[in-house]
Structure formats: C-alpha cells, structure tokens
Backbone bond lengths (Angstrom), bond angles and torsions (degrees), N, CA, C in turn:
res aa  C-N    CA-C-N  psi(-1)  N-CA   C-N-CA  omega(-1)  CA-C   N-CA-C  phi
1 M - - - 1.492 - - 1.520 107.38 -
2 G 1.321 111.39 132.04 1.529 116.10 178.78 1.471 109.34 58.12
3 G 1.362 116.44 34.25 1.463 117.57 -179.16 1.476 114.91 79.05
4 K 1.312 118.72 7.59 1.475 125.37 -175.97 1.492 108.23 -107.92
5 T 1.391 120.15 147.39 1.483 122.38 176.39 1.554 107.68 -127.61
6 G 1.254 114.30 168.53 1.450 119.92 179.58 1.572 109.08 75.31
7 V 1.387 106.65 -149.87 1.494 109.74 175.08 1.487 111.70 -74.11
8 V 1.278 114.27 121.73 1.491 121.05 -168.06 1.511 109.10 -105.26
9 T 1.316 117.39 126.22 1.442 122.80 171.63 1.553 108.93 -111.68
10 L 1.255 115.14 124.73 1.518 116.89 -175.36 1.482 108.94 -110.59
11 V 1.359 115.80 147.11 1.479 122.91 171.71 1.532 105.52 -113.78
12 K 1.374 111.58 171.27 1.444 117.44 -176.91 1.500 116.82 -61.41
13 A 1.349 115.16 -29.16 1.469 122.28 174.60 1.461 113.91 -63.36
14 D 1.440 116.28 -31.51 1.460 119.21 -179.46 1.543 111.73 -66.13
15 V 1.322 116.02 -19.65 1.432 118.14 -176.64 1.559 109.11 -115.57
16 G 1.340 118.96 17.68 1.475 122.09 176.36 1.467 115.98 80.09
17 L 1.370 119.38 18.27 1.505 121.63 -179.94 1.566 112.02 -114.67
18 G 1.326 113.90 35.98 1.464 117.72 -177.13 1.522 115.39 -60.80
19 N 1.323 116.27 -28.04 1.504 119.42 -179.72 1.478 115.63 -91.09
20 V 1.292 120.29 8.86 1.442 126.39 -179.82 1.505 113.97 -90.56
21 D 1.412 117.00 122.48 1.452 121.30 178.66 1.561 110.81 -107.40
22 D 1.245 116.68 142.12 1.482 118.22 175.49 1.504 106.26 -89.47
23 T 1.409 116.51 74.39 1.498 122.91 -179.08 1.505 110.64 -95.31
24 S 1.362 114.88 141.53 1.467 114.35 175.83 1.490 114.23 -65.07
25 D 1.269 120.08 162.13 1.493 123.30 -179.19 1.562 108.82 -63.04
26 L 1.322 119.47 -36.82 1.467 122.46 -178.98 1.560 110.88 -62.04
27 N 1.343 115.28 -35.45 1.450 119.57 -172.73 1.533 114.72 -100.65
28 K 1.365 114.28 5.48 1.456 115.23 -176.37 1.568 107.87 -69.91
29 P 1.313 120.91 134.54 1.430 125.09 177.44 1.572 108.90 -73.86
30 V 1.388 108.83 161.68 1.534 116.58 173.22 1.544 105.54 -114.87
31 S 1.346 112.87 161.11 1.462 115.92 -178.82 1.554 110.08 -71.80
32 T 1.274 115.41 167.10 1.525 122.26 178.64 1.505 105.87 -64.40
33 V 1.297 121.59 -38.81 1.486 120.95 179.81 1.477 114.88 -66.94
34 Q 1.390 113.93 -39.41 1.466 120.54 177.34 1.493 109.17 -64.26
35 Q 1.332 118.54 -43.79 1.466 120.21 -173.01 1.572 106.76 -69.72
36 S 1.260 118.27 -33.73 1.539 121.41 -179.81 1.598 107.17 -64.44
37 A 1.353 114.21 -43.07 1.520 118.63 -176.91 1.513 106.03 -67.70
38 I 1.362 121.98 -39.68 1.428 122.09 -177.86 1.527 110.08 -65.21
39 N 1.348 118.25 -42.13 1.413 124.17 -177.68 1.576 110.28 -62.98
40 T 1.320 115.78 -43.03 1.457 120.71 -179.40 1.623 110.48 -67.20
41 A 1.277 115.83 -39.02 1.495 117.64 178.35 1.524 109.52 -68.38
42 Q 1.234 118.56 -37.11 1.503 121.42 -179.67 1.512 108.41 -68.17
43 T 1.330 124.41 -44.39 1.441 126.52 -179.37 1.557 110.20 -62.00
44 N 1.280 114.95 -42.59 1.530 122.09 -178.85 1.512 109.02 -66.40
45 A 1.264 120.46 -35.93 1.480 124.63 -174.62 1.583 105.20 -73.02
46 I 1.320 119.44 -42.09 1.466 121.14 -174.99 1.561 107.53 -68.23
47 A 1.390 115.85 -44.02 1.470 118.23 -176.89 1.496 113.48 -68.64
48 A 1.301 120.91 -24.14 1.452 120.74 -168.78 1.508 109.79 -104.24
49 S 1.267 123.53 1.15 1.396 123.25 -177.59 1.509 112.69 -135.10
50 T 1.372 115.86 151.14 1.455 123.19 177.79 1.588 104.02 -91.42
51 P 1.332 111.92 126.68 1.462 112.53 178.60 1.487 114.53 -70.23
52 L 1.330 115.52 139.52 1.452 120.53 178.87 1.528 111.29 -82.08
53 S 1.309 115.21 -29.59 1.427 119.95 178.09 1.505 111.23 -153.27
54 H 1.342 115.06 160.89 1.470 117.15 -178.23 1.556 103.85 -148.22
55 V 1.297 114.64 139.48 1.477 119.59 -178.86 1.605 106.58 -100.39
56 G 1.261 112.24 117.77 1.499 118.30 -178.14 1.556 108.16 -77.10
57 S 1.339 114.46 -176.71 1.452 124.46 -179.50 1.534 112.13 -59.09
58 G 1.294 116.47 -27.54 1.472 119.78 -177.83 1.523 111.19 -91.70
59 G 1.307 117.07 2.25 1.445 120.52 -178.35 1.536 116.12 85.55
60 A 1.339 114.88 -7.47 1.445 116.34 177.78 1.532 113.74 -78.96
61 A 1.322 113.42 141.45 1.532 116.13 -178.52 1.514 109.23 -80.89
62 H 1.334 113.66 139.95 1.428 125.23 173.41 1.492 113.17 -117.38
63 T 1.365 117.44 130.49 1.426 117.17 179.45 1.474 110.48 -86.62
64 S 1.339 116.21 177.79 1.490 120.60 -179.64 1.487 109.82 -69.09
65 A 1.381 118.47 153.25 1.472 122.80 -178.80 1.518 106.95 -68.35
66 T 1.391 114.87 141.25 1.437 121.79 174.19 1.559 110.03 -128.66
67 I 1.287 116.08 179.71 1.480 119.98 -178.40 1.509 108.57 -59.44
68 S 1.351 120.11 -38.97 1.448 125.20 -170.74 1.514 114.60 -106.19
69 S 1.349 121.26 -2.50 1.373 122.15 178.66 1.529 111.21 -146.17
70 A 1.337 113.09 146.65 1.488 120.82 177.34 1.494 112.12 -70.85
71 G 1.269 117.65 157.92 1.463 124.48 171.74 1.529 112.01 172.08
72 F 1.351 113.18 -161.85 1.484 117.03 -179.16 1.524 109.62 -91.96
73 M 1.328 115.07 158.33 1.472 118.48 177.23 1.480 109.20 -119.06
74 S 1.331 112.38 164.67 1.431 118.76 179.60 1.539 110.80 -77.98
75 A 1.334 114.29 165.18 1.488 118.68 177.33 1.513 110.52 -60.34
76 S 1.312 117.44 -37.83 1.493 118.38 -176.81 1.518 111.50 -69.63
77 D 1.387 118.61 -35.09 1.438 121.66 174.47 1.521 112.86 -65.78
78 K 1.441 114.93 -37.80 1.399 117.58 -179.97 1.493 111.57 -66.48
79 L 1.384 115.70 -33.94 1.391 120.22 179.36 1.519 111.92 -63.91
80 K 1.432 115.15 -42.08 1.459 117.38 174.58 1.525 115.50 -61.76
81 L 1.419 113.62 -36.62 1.487 113.67 -179.11 1.586 109.19 -70.10
82 D 1.325 115.87 -40.79 1.443 118.31 -177.73 1.550 112.91 -65.45
83 S 1.359 117.46 -19.71 1.409 122.19 -174.46 1.611 110.05 -93.41
84 M 1.328 115.89 -5.37 1.498 118.15 -178.86 1.539 109.38 -77.98
85 S 1.336 114.52 132.83 1.457 122.66 175.33 1.504 113.59 -103.41
86 G 1.361 115.89 171.67 1.493 117.16 179.16 1.445 113.60 -77.31
87 V 1.309 118.82 -17.97 1.492 124.22 -178.34 1.505 109.24 -111.04
88 N 1.317 118.54 139.56 1.399 121.24 -176.48 1.554 109.98 -69.98
89 T 1.400 111.31 105.50 1.486 116.34 178.62 1.480 113.06 -111.70
90 G 1.355 115.98 19.16 1.416 119.45 178.69 1.522 114.81 100.13
91 D 1.427 113.91 -11.67 1.409 115.20 -177.70 1.544 112.24 -97.16
92 Q 1.326 118.09 12.51 1.391 124.57 174.15 1.549 108.47 -116.34
93 V 1.359 113.12 156.90 1.476 117.34 -178.25 1.525 107.53 -105.10
94 N 1.311 118.65 -45.87 1.440 121.85 -168.99 1.598 111.44 -117.64
95 I 1.346 117.93 12.68 1.487 117.65 -174.48 1.551 103.26 -112.06
96 S 1.336 118.15 134.84 1.423 123.64 175.50 1.503 109.86 -135.38
97 G 1.337 118.63 119.94 1.415 122.90 -179.95 1.453 112.58 75.96
98 N 1.355 117.10 -168.08 1.468 124.25 -175.70 1.484 106.81 -123.80
99 A 1.334 120.33 106.84 1.450 124.70 -173.89 1.596 107.07 -72.11
100 V 1.306 118.22 -16.37 1.505 117.69 -179.38 1.528 110.45 -77.57
101 T 1.317 115.86 -41.81 1.492 118.83 -173.75 1.442 112.03 -104.59
102 A 1.367 124.94 -6.98 1.446 123.28 -176.34 1.491 111.73 -67.48
103 S 1.315 119.16 139.37 1.513 126.15 -179.88 1.455 112.66 -104.33
104 S 1.312 121.98 -17.50 1.431 127.18 -179.75 1.548 114.88 -152.01
105 L 1.281 116.16 167.69 1.490 118.09 179.80 1.529 106.90 -74.85
106 Q 1.302 115.37 143.57 1.453 119.18 176.79 1.472 111.06 -64.42
107 T 1.305 115.82 -38.54 1.489 124.44 179.74 1.569 108.68 -123.41
108 P 1.338 118.64 102.31 1.476 121.04 179.04 1.507 111.57 -59.99
109 R 1.296 117.67 153.50 1.396 125.95 178.45 1.504 110.32 -132.61
110 N 1.434 114.64 164.71 1.397 119.64 175.20 1.565 108.85 -107.34
111 I 1.301 116.13 136.13 1.440 121.03 177.51 1.538 108.52 -118.76
112 N 1.330 111.47 113.06 1.432 121.40 -176.49 1.599 109.85 50.70
113 G 1.276 114.90 45.72 1.437 123.08 176.84 1.583 113.36 78.76
114 V 1.326 118.50 4.54 1.441 119.99 177.16 1.518 112.57 -108.18
115 A 1.221 116.77 128.22 1.516 120.97 -176.11 1.486 109.54 -65.29
116 F 1.365 115.42 137.98 1.530 120.42 -176.16 1.532 105.61 -144.98
117 N 1.402 114.41 125.87 1.411 117.91 176.82 1.546 111.27 -128.84
118 G 1.335 116.41 7.66 1.413 122.50 175.01 1.525 113.38 92.71
119 T 1.329 120.42 -3.32 1.449 122.54 -175.99 1.492 113.20 -86.21
120 Q 1.332 118.15 -21.02 1.408 118.40 -178.44 1.589 109.25 -156.32
121 D 1.327 115.57 160.21 1.450 120.56 179.88 1.517 110.71 -66.04
122 I 1.324 115.50 156.28 1.446 120.24 174.21 1.500 105.06 -125.77
123 V 1.363 113.19 154.57 1.552 120.24 176.86 1.479 110.36 -114.48
124 I 1.302 116.03 124.10 1.473 119.60 175.80 1.550 104.03 -114.66
125 Q 1.326 113.13 125.12 1.463 118.54 -175.02 1.595 107.89 -79.71
126 S 1.263 116.28 122.84 1.454 118.58 172.87 1.497 112.56 -73.13
127 L 1.369 117.13 -30.03 1.471 122.25 177.63 1.487 104.58 -123.40
128 P 1.363 117.48 152.05 1.469 121.27 -179.31 1.566 110.56 -60.29
129 S 1.357 113.95 126.84 1.451 118.92 175.68 1.546 108.92 -77.67
130 R 1.389 113.86 159.28 1.495 115.70 -173.81 1.479 106.48 -131.08
131 V 1.359 118.97 139.90 1.430 124.82 173.40 1.520 103.77 -130.34
132 D 1.350 112.97 121.72 1.530 118.89 -175.89 1.472 112.28 52.05
133 G 1.323 115.44 36.86 1.494 120.84 175.61 1.537 111.36 83.50
134 Q 1.344 119.73 -1.73 1.453 121.23 -175.99 1.514 108.59 -98.51
135 D 1.362 111.53 144.83 1.460 120.45 178.65 1.470 112.21 -81.99
136 T 1.393 116.37 103.25 1.373 121.65 -177.32 1.497 116.46 -73.89
137 S 1.308 117.08 -6.41 1.459 120.15 174.23 1.485 110.85 -67.58
138 L 1.372 118.35 -10.29 1.490 121.27 176.24 1.526 109.02 -87.73
139 K 1.194 117.40 20.48 1.510 120.72 176.24 1.505 113.26 -93.15
140 T 1.318 118.58 154.74 1.447 123.74 174.24 1.518 110.39 -80.88
141 V 1.354 115.85 178.83 1.491 118.36 -175.38 1.579 108.73 -66.16
142 N 1.344 118.63 -33.86 1.429 119.40 179.40 1.531 114.29 -85.06
143 D 1.345 114.59 18.69 1.485 123.22 168.73 1.523 111.20 71.19
144 T 1.332 119.72 32.92 1.394 121.44 170.02 1.556 110.67 -116.87
145 F 1.314 116.94 151.59 1.467 119.35 -177.03 1.524 110.03 -66.61
146 V 1.362 115.24 154.49 1.487 120.06 174.44 1.493 107.74 -70.46
147 W 1.350 115.05 165.31 1.510 121.09 -176.91 1.527 110.35 -107.27
148 G 1.338 113.84 147.89 1.438 122.20 173.79 1.570 106.20 -136.87
149 Q 1.366 114.29 -179.16 1.438 114.04 177.85 1.586 110.90 -152.45
150 M 1.261 115.82 150.42 1.392 121.84 171.79 1.522 109.83 -112.94
151 T 1.306 120.05 139.50 1.470 122.30 -177.18 1.458 112.87 -123.93
152 Q 1.354 114.91 147.18 1.510 124.00 174.49 1.491 109.14 -135.77
153 A 1.318 116.73 124.92 1.438 121.15 170.50 1.442 112.80 -75.06
154 F 1.366 117.15 149.46 1.505 118.41 179.51 1.605 108.86 -81.15
155 G 1.293 113.32 150.00 1.457 117.56 174.52 1.546 109.97 -156.51
156 V 1.329 117.21 149.03 1.484 121.65 -179.63 1.545 107.33 -125.69
157 R 1.372 115.89 154.63 1.445 117.66 -176.00 1.557 111.94 -113.86
158 N 1.357 118.41 -8.74 1.419 122.45 177.94 1.478 111.35 -143.99
159 T 1.341 116.07 -176.99 1.465 120.76 -177.43 1.527 114.15 -111.34
160 S 1.352 115.24 32.98 1.433 120.04 178.34 1.534 110.46 -61.42
161 S 1.355 115.07 154.23 1.478 120.10 179.76 1.490 110.99 -66.32
162 N 1.343 116.64 -18.54 1.454 118.91 178.36 1.532 112.45 -83.76
163 N 1.290 115.34 -6.54 1.496 119.92 177.84 1.559 113.08 -102.68
164 P 1.254 118.97 142.74 1.478 120.22 179.56 1.509 107.26 -63.80
165 S 1.337 117.16 153.83 1.507 120.43 -178.48 1.472 105.66 -88.10
166 F 1.372 115.60 159.81 1.455 122.10 176.90 1.533 106.74 -103.66
167 G 1.235 120.15 116.64 1.542 122.01 -176.06 1.458 110.22 -152.12
168 V 1.369 111.20 -176.08 1.472 120.73 178.92 1.535 114.21 -76.40
169 I 1.291 112.67 127.58 1.468 121.39 177.20 1.538 110.48 -84.63
170 F 1.325 114.54 -56.07 1.456 125.86 170.92 1.576 108.11 -163.58
171 G 1.326 111.30 145.85 1.481 115.31 176.62 1.510 109.98 59.31
172 I 1.328 112.12 -128.02 1.457 119.50 -178.77 1.614 110.48 -96.33
173 M 1.348 113.77 -1.91 1.477 120.48 -177.41 1.541 109.59 -76.12
174 Q 1.304 117.35 129.05 1.478 121.16 177.54 1.502 110.29 -127.95
175 G 1.328 113.91 159.80 1.437 116.89 179.50 1.549 110.37 -176.12
176 L 1.343 116.62 -171.79 1.425 121.03 179.53 1.536 112.42 -79.93
177 L 1.333 118.17 129.10 1.482 123.47 -177.48 1.516 108.21 -115.61
178 F 1.378 112.63 123.95 1.503 118.28 -178.72 1.491 109.68 -99.90
179 S 1.343 117.90 125.83 1.353 126.18 -174.52 1.569 114.45 -65.05
180 D 1.328 116.09 157.22 1.464 119.89 178.29 1.547 112.12 -97.70
181 N 1.410 118.98 4.50 1.461 121.15 -177.72 1.506 111.41 -135.58
182 N 1.328 120.62 16.42 1.484 122.57 177.07 1.555 108.27 -157.99
183 N 1.271 112.12 134.66 1.502 116.50 179.48 1.580 109.35 -69.09
184 Q 1.217 115.71 118.98 1.485 119.43 -178.77 1.516 107.60 -124.36
185 H 1.409 113.56 142.89 1.474 115.71 -170.02 1.506 111.30 -133.47
186 V 1.271 114.32 162.76 1.496 122.45 172.40 1.558 106.32 -134.06
187 W 1.330 114.36 162.96 1.491 121.68 -179.73 1.568 109.58 -118.33
188 V 1.295 112.85 139.33 1.534 118.51 178.71 1.509 106.44 -141.49
189 D 1.354 116.86 148.24 1.450 121.25 174.72 1.503 110.53 -125.50
190 F 1.288 118.30 147.16 1.484 125.30 178.50 1.481 107.23 -127.87
191 V 1.347 117.60 139.04 1.472 123.49 168.47 1.539 108.49 -112.65
192 V 1.287 111.12 126.32 1.514 119.02 -178.52 1.528 110.18 -63.23
193 G 1.283 120.66 128.27 1.484 119.46 -177.29 1.450 113.10 -88.26
194 N 1.349 115.57 171.44 1.426 120.63 -179.49 1.552 115.90 -74.29
195 D 1.326 116.15 -6.68 1.481 120.27 177.05 1.543 111.85 -88.66
196 Y 1.378 116.31 -2.08 1.449 119.15 -173.24 1.534 110.69 -66.96
197 A 1.380 118.12 139.59 1.411 122.69 -178.74 1.547 111.18 -84.58
198 I 1.276 115.82 108.44 1.508 120.31 -177.50 1.521 109.38 -53.54
199 G 1.371 112.96 135.02 1.489 118.71 177.79 1.499 114.98 91.04
200 T 1.327 120.47 7.61 1.440 124.48 179.82 1.547 109.83 -114.60
201 P 1.331 118.02 148.23 1.429 121.72 177.63 1.551 110.13 -79.18
202 M 1.346 113.81 171.51 1.479 122.48 173.90 1.505 106.35 -121.21
203 I 1.388 118.35 145.40 1.431 126.20 -173.81 1.556 109.64 -124.44
204 P 1.309 115.27 109.52 1.495 119.60 175.60 1.491 112.47 -70.11
205 R 1.329 113.53 148.39 1.496 122.25 174.34 1.459 108.37 -137.08
206 I 1.316 115.88 153.29 1.493 125.47 175.17 1.523 111.33 -122.81
207 H 1.277 118.45 129.26 1.475 123.53 -177.59 1.581 104.10 -105.42
208 W 1.294 117.46 125.79 1.466 119.57 -175.04 1.538 107.54 -160.03
209 M 1.368 113.62 169.17 1.494 120.84 175.31 1.513 112.38 -146.97
210 P 1.281 116.73 144.19 1.553 117.89 174.17 1.560 107.75 -73.62
211 T 1.329 116.11 154.61 1.495 123.88 177.07 1.539 111.35 -105.33
212 T 1.336 114.41 2.45 1.497 119.87 177.64 1.520 111.21 -131.67
213 N 1.259 115.94 170.98 1.456 121.70 177.23 1.512 114.13 -95.40
214 N 1.287 114.57 12.07 1.518 116.72 -178.31 1.477 112.84 -73.05
215 S 1.253 118.68 159.45 1.504 122.55 178.85 1.515 106.52 -107.31
216 G 1.295 115.32 156.13 1.433 123.33 179.18 1.515 112.75 158.96
217 S 1.364 116.58 -149.33 1.456 123.25 175.44 1.428 113.47 -134.49
218 V 1.326 117.37 146.98 1.470 122.88 170.14 1.477 109.51 -117.16
219 Q 1.369 114.80 133.22 1.430 117.63 179.64 1.600 106.43 -112.43
220 W 1.297 113.70 126.62 1.497 120.74 175.95 1.490 109.32 -105.82
221 G 1.356 112.59 141.17 1.474 118.92 177.40 1.512 110.51 -116.53
222 I 1.306 117.20 144.03 1.457 123.19 179.55 1.473 107.47 -130.81
223 D 1.316 118.52 122.48 1.482 125.71 169.06 1.562 110.04 -112.67
224 Y 1.307 117.72 127.79 1.478 118.31 -179.41 1.471 113.59 -143.41
225 C 1.282 116.44 160.89 1.447 124.33 172.51 1.557 108.91 -142.69
226 V 1.357 116.67 155.43 1.453 120.26 -175.30 1.498 109.70 -130.98
227 A 1.354 111.41 142.50 1.501 120.03 172.13 1.440 115.31 -126.70
228 R 1.289 118.78 120.44 1.490 119.39 178.28 1.531 106.42 -75.10
229 R 1.294 113.46 167.54 1.449 118.84 176.37 1.573 112.90 -58.86
230 D 1.326 113.72 132.52 1.497 119.74 -176.19 1.512 114.46 60.11
231 A 1.282 118.44 17.70 1.457 121.95 175.21 1.536 111.36 -110.52
232 I 1.299 118.03 157.77 1.465 124.32 177.75 1.505 109.46 -82.66
233 M 1.271 114.43 128.01 1.479 118.16 178.94 1.506 113.38 -70.99
234 S 1.362 114.92 128.81 1.507 117.17 179.51 1.517 110.68 -63.60
235 T 1.277 115.38 140.23 1.514 118.74 176.65 1.534 110.28 -93.11
236 T 1.382 117.59 2.53 1.452 119.34 177.64 1.546 104.48 -93.83
237 L 1.346 113.73 120.48 1.498 118.93 -177.95 1.518 111.52 -85.40
238 N 1.302 111.25 142.08 1.472 120.37 172.65 1.560 107.01 -91.94
239 S 1.331 118.87 131.20 1.435 123.69 -174.64 1.497 111.14 -115.65
240 I 1.298 115.73 141.32 1.493 121.82 -179.54 1.612 104.88 -138.69
241 L 1.370 112.60 135.00 1.477 117.32 171.40 1.459 106.68 -122.40
242 V 1.373 114.11 135.27 1.497 119.88 179.50 1.543 107.55 -135.10
243 T 1.294 118.18 128.97 1.425 127.13 -177.02 1.553 110.14 -104.69
244 Q 1.336 114.72 130.59 1.445 121.89 178.33 1.527 111.90 -116.43
245 S 1.338 119.74 123.44 1.448 123.37 178.38 1.538 108.43 -79.90
246 V 1.384 116.36 139.91 1.361 124.08 -174.98 1.525 107.38 -124.26
247 P 1.400 119.24 113.53 1.442 117.91 176.31 1.520 112.17 -77.31
248 S 1.301 117.83 170.45 1.478 119.75 -178.99 1.490 108.41 -71.12
249 N 1.336 115.88 164.10 1.466 123.44 179.87 1.572 110.48 57.54
250 S 1.266 117.15 42.86 1.466 121.17 178.40 1.483 112.04 -112.80
251 R 1.304 118.05 22.48 1.498 119.13 178.54 1.482 112.96 -60.50
252 Y 1.288 117.29 132.12 1.461 126.36 -175.86 1.516 115.89 63.50
253 R 1.314 115.77 15.29 1.531 118.78 179.36 1.559 103.75 -79.83
254 H 1.347 112.48 136.77 1.465 118.70 179.14 1.505 110.78 -80.90
255 F 1.310 118.62 114.62 1.429 125.95 176.94 1.519 110.32 -102.70
256 I 1.322 116.63 140.15 1.509 120.01 167.82 1.497 109.75 -119.31
257 T 1.281 118.10 110.22 1.424 121.69 176.44 1.556 111.78 -94.14
258 E 1.266 112.61 120.69 1.537 119.78 -173.45 1.477 109.91 -112.71
259 V 1.295 117.15 140.17 1.437 125.14 178.30 1.540 107.81 -66.66
260 P 1.319 119.18 134.60 1.551 121.12 -179.56 1.542 106.73 -68.25
261 M 1.336 115.73 158.04 1.394 121.64 -174.75 1.518 111.96 -62.36
262 E 1.314 119.16 -28.80 1.507 118.76 178.64 1.577 113.60 -74.01
263 S 1.339 115.33 -3.79 1.450 119.88 -178.45 1.485 112.97 -122.68
264 V 1.305 117.84 12.04 1.516 121.21 -178.86 1.505 111.00 -66.06
265 I 1.325 116.45 162.52 1.480 120.82 169.26 1.454 109.25 -68.62
266 P 1.344 121.82 119.72 1.429 124.42 -172.82 1.555 112.75 -76.27
267 A 1.293 112.62 149.15 1.458 121.67 -177.44 1.551 111.67 -61.01
268 S 1.350 116.59 -26.51 1.444 119.33 -178.90 1.542 111.53 -63.35
269 L 1.331 118.17 -15.33 1.512 120.67 -177.36 1.568 110.07 -98.73
270 L 1.324 113.68 -8.54 1.510 117.27 -162.95 1.580 112.17 -109.30
271 E 1.306 114.18 149.09 1.431 120.70 169.72 1.600 104.59 -170.33
272 P 1.337 117.56 162.91 1.465 118.59 177.32 1.614 110.34 -55.65
273 D 1.289 113.53 138.52 1.487 123.76 -178.67 1.501 112.43 78.91
274 A 1.297 121.92 0.78 1.464 122.87 173.20 1.576 108.19 -66.12
275 V 1.408 116.89 148.59 1.411 120.46 178.94 1.543 105.63 -111.82
276 I 1.355 115.20 136.91 1.436 121.14 177.58 1.594 104.67 -116.03
277 K 1.308 114.31 114.26 1.463 117.70 176.88 1.549 107.84 -100.27
278 M 1.308 119.42 130.54 1.389 122.54 -170.23 1.510 115.31 -136.04
279 R 1.309 118.42 133.99 1.476 123.80 171.10 1.509 106.75 -105.14
280 I 1.352 114.13 130.59 1.513 120.42 -179.92 1.556 106.59 -123.10
281 Y 1.305 117.08 130.52 1.485 120.25 -178.18 1.517 110.68 -147.63
282 R 1.342 109.83 153.29 1.523 115.39 171.95 1.532 106.70 -87.12
283 N 1.345 113.92 123.84 1.475 120.34 -175.73 1.529 109.46 -84.49
284 A 1.298 118.38 62.55 1.439 126.36 -167.53 1.519 107.44 -70.84
285 N 1.296 122.39 -25.14 1.495 124.32 179.33 1.478 112.40 -77.68
286 S 1.277 119.41 -2.61 1.489 123.37 179.30 1.513 110.62 -91.78
287 S 1.344 114.71 145.61 1.439 117.67 179.51 1.539 108.87 -70.01
288 A 1.348 117.37 -14.78 1.533 117.89 178.51 1.459 111.03 -75.96
289 D 1.424 118.40 -12.93 1.445 121.40 176.50 1.545 105.67 -105.89
290 N 1.296 116.85 105.09 1.492 121.98 -176.06 1.486 113.76 -124.81
291 L 1.353 119.61 14.61 1.461 119.28 -179.19 1.514 106.25 -82.65
292 S 1.348 116.25 124.54 1.398 119.40 175.52 1.546 111.89 -80.38
293 G 1.400 113.36 137.26 1.434 119.36 -177.85 1.522 112.79 106.11
294 T 1.362 115.05 163.52 1.428 121.77 -179.09 1.511 108.81 -76.91
295 V 1.383 112.01 159.74 1.471 118.69 170.49 1.567 106.17 -127.69
296 H 1.301 116.36 145.62 1.441 121.81 173.86 1.499 110.36 -99.71
297 A 1.343 119.08 126.70 1.417 125.06 173.34 1.469 108.94 -123.44
298 W 1.272 116.01 139.97 1.535 119.47 -174.31 1.534 116.03 -132.62
299 K 1.362 115.90 -8.01 1.432 111.42 -176.88 1.526 113.23 -160.80
300 A 1.280 117.99 143.62 1.468 121.71 172.86 1.551 104.13 -110.93
301 V 1.350 112.83 142.96 1.462 121.52 179.83 1.471 108.50 -125.50
302 M 1.322 118.65 137.92 1.484 125.40 171.39 1.435 110.71 -107.79
303 Q 1.334 119.35 108.44 1.469 123.48 176.56 1.541 107.39 -80.92
304 Y 1.361 114.54 132.34 1.493 115.48 175.70 1.515 109.23 -145.36
305 Q 1.307 118.27 166.99 1.423 122.22 176.36 1.519 111.64 -97.35
306 I 1.363 114.18 141.61 1.444 122.08 -176.65 1.532 111.10 -98.02
307 G 1.329 115.52 125.99 1.446 117.17 -177.54 1.529 112.93 -104.40
308 Q 1.280 117.26 -16.56 1.432 119.44 179.83 1.610 108.29 -168.27
309 I 1.279 116.22 165.03 1.452 118.86 -178.74 1.613 108.47 -66.03
310 G 1.279 111.73 -33.12 1.520 117.02 -179.77 1.489 107.15 -174.45
311 T 1.325 115.02 176.30 1.485 122.23 -179.21 1.529 108.92 -94.55
312 R 1.312 112.77 157.81 1.510 119.47 178.14 1.521 111.53 -65.30
313 N 1.321 115.05 -36.55 1.427 118.95 -178.03 1.563 113.87 -119.64
314 R 1.335 113.07 150.94 1.478 115.23 -178.27 1.488 115.29 -71.82
315 T 1.332 114.43 -32.46 1.466 121.50 178.42 1.564 112.43 -122.77
316 P 1.292 119.73 162.89 1.470 120.09 179.36 1.544 110.41 -54.76
317 N 1.384 116.52 147.24 1.483 124.08 -5.97 1.519 106.67 -76.02
318 H 1.336 116.29 129.34 1.423 124.34 -173.94 1.536 114.88 -63.32
319 F 1.397 116.90 -32.66 1.435 119.30 -165.89 1.506 116.08 -107.61
320 T 1.430 116.51 -3.66 1.396 116.37 -175.81 1.538 108.44 -127.60
C-alpha cells in the first residue's frame, strides 16, 4: 500500500493530510482576516458604549462614575474632559472665566448697599456707626444724609398795605394774594429739630402759584436771622433774592422756588434748638419782577438733612 509491503504503518502524509494538526478547539488559530475583523469589532464596541462595570487590578468590580460616587468613565466622557480648556470657549456648560487668575468679578454686585467687585474688602456695620454723635446709617449710598423738611404756612394779622390781601383764588378757595405793584411780606419762624445733621446747610423754598395766564418773572425776597440756644440773635439780616420764570398759560400751576446753593443758610449758624426768623416777600417793585397779576403763596419749606432720629439728650450737649 502506498508503495509499501509487509506490515505497513501509515502516517498522515501518506494519505495527503500532512498539514493537519490534532489541535484542541480552545487552541485552534484564526486566520489573519478573521483576527482583523474581531479587533475592529472590539474597538468599536468599547468606543460606543459606557461600561456598566470594570474589573480592577484586584479583581473587584467598579461601576461607572456618577455624580455621587467614583468610578470609570466612558471613552466619550473622557474625550469631553480632555477637550475642556481653562477659558470659556463654548465647550463648557457651567464654567465662566478662570477662577485661578481672575482678579475681580466679571459682574460687580452690591452687598447691603455697598459696591463689591472682589478687589477689596467691604465693611458692613452690624450696628449704626456714629460721627459726632450722629447716626451715619441715615446716609444714602453716595454717603450723604437723607433729606427732611420743616413747613410753615403763611398768615397775616392785619390789613396793612405791606401785607398780602386775603381773597378768592378760584371758586370757594381763598388764600393770600401778593400784589404785582407793591412789595408785600409775611413772617415765618423755624426751630431746628433734634434730627438735624450737624455741619449741613438749610435750603428755604417757597410754594406758590400765579392767578393769571400771563408770562413773566416773579422775584421772591427772603430776609432772615438766626439765634442759637442761649445766644443773642443778630440784628443784621441776611438777604436772598430768587427769580422764577413763569411761562404763559401757567394759571394755578404749583411753583416751588428754591434758594440756590450759594445762598443757603450756612451750617455755621445752625444747631438743634436754633431759631430762624424769616421775612418772605414778593419783590414787586423790582424790574426783575414783571409778571402782571397777583400770585398766591401759601407755604415756606425749609429743606434740611437728617443725621439721626433724635439726640441722646433733650438739652445741650445733645449728643453726649
């Protein structure tokens, strides 16, 4: 058989099977093409899916990372992490700017009325701070005291030609009427209150209205003197003139004529309990007052700044 005689022993090559190995299924090789296909499928599966578990070097299973627990991340999550930069370029959702190198807040804010941008410390008073006994918590944001006012209505006691007449303004409404051809005056007094902010001036105002539709100007005059508590009142009057322009068709329009800042009652004359005695008149005899017709004036107002709700003491020294 196969060119052999006698007792014949055949091998696989004798029958054309020289390339056949009796290899177990576990150790059988795969072709190069098959191995390439397997490798490609494995790579794609890892990149496209989030692992549910992973076995670490110690054999313990680790789940995927979550908000509350550590773990492994998917390839897609790692790609997002690697792509994040220190400056917001649009690839972040909740990151703005660089907290490591930033020197100020991108958008400054106010904290309890105090501006804050992160460049310096701010001080917020838990209790009212005091300057010269005054409660500075009554200041505005720009560090000025808040404003208040004292009011005095006009009144006359006789019918002198130097006094305004009392007559009809319109309908049943009556009041004091100041002439356009004679200086007529009224007297008012103000007592400085305990809420007055030491070191600030006071600003007189006059509330009035024309009784005609004529145009022109009205000039108001103010003479005043001040006496502090236990002090002798000066007999030298301080005089102020203020001119108010009146457009046509202003009948019954409420005007407020305010003394300009260069003519206000100076702080050097003022303190709590000081008395301000004031004469207010329409300066109708002046060429600066050329509005034809009477005007009705009913009130003087003293604008002043408030430094505290009140003083510690009823009498001097008020603050200690």
